[in-house]
N, C-alpha and C positions, 0 to 999 in steps of 0.2 A: 929457915921456914919448913917445915916437914908437910911435903907432898904425899898423902896415902892415897891418891888416885888409881883407879883401875884403867886400864888402856883406853876404855870405852869414857869415861870421863875425864881424862885428860883430852882424847879425840874432840869431845864435845866443848870442852874448854877451849881449844883451838879454834873450833869452826865458830862460835859465839864469839870469840873475840874477832873473828875475820868480818863477821854479820856485822858485829857493833864498832868498828874502828872509825865509819864514816858520820858513829851516831845514827844512823837509820837502819832501824832494823828491817826490811823488807820480809813480807809475807812469806815471799819465794824462796827467800834463806834459811827463814823458820822452817819450810817445809822440807829443804834439800836438807836440814841437820836430821830434823825429825826422821827421814829416812835412813840415817847413818846410826844415830843414839836413840835410844827408846825415850818415852815420855817421860818417865821416871828422873832418869838422870840428866835430861836437858833441863828440866825446871830446878834440880837441885845446883845445877853446874853454871846456871844463866844467871842467877843471883849473884855469885861470886865473881864472874867477869861482869856485870854491871857495876858491883860496888868496889873492885878492883878498881885502881889508877893504870894508865895507860905502863907507866914503868913496872907495875907490880905485875901486870898481864904479861908480857915480856920476860920479866924475871922468872915468872913461874915456867912458862912455857922452857925459857933455858936452861932451868934447874930441871924439870923433868929429863927434857932431851939427855943431860950431862950424867944422870943417876941412871938411865934406864938403856939396855938396849934395843934398837930400832936394826932390821934390815934394810938394805938400799928399796928393796920394793915397796916395805911398809912409810921408810921415807917420801918415796913417789908417789903413792897410793894419795900420804896425806896433802902433798903439796898439790896432787889432782883435787882431791875434796873442797881446798882453800880455794883453788882457782874455780870452782864450781860454784862455792858460796859466793864468790864475786861477782859471777856472770848470771846468779840467779834473777837479779833484778833486771836484767837486760841492759847493762852497761857498769863500767869499770870505773869510777871517779880517782880521783889524785892519790885521797887519802887510802885506797884500795889498794893503789899501783905501788905508793910507800911502804906500806903494811908488808905488802907481799915481797918487797925486795925485803926487808927486815926477818921474815918469817923463813925464806928460802936459805938465805947465810947462816939461822940459827939451825935450820933443819938438813941444809945441806942436799 
């Protein structure tokens, strides 16, 4: 698959996937993501995240990571932002913990 995302689109995809992983997208999660990416990018990527299966979500994230160079500080910031999405609604559930573990392995 050809991923011609910008960095912001990739970040939106990862954060929206994190917000959507437990099938409950909280208003606070959306607001946090909108503080990181513009509204146009948010809506463009949101549809893609929801339409893709969980396997496709993770495959795309993994592929983008393998095809693009990230500094350690960029990786750390992305992981921090993923955590912020999970905590935005006040609690982290089982699915979010599981997904964070998977994303942490991919992102490193």
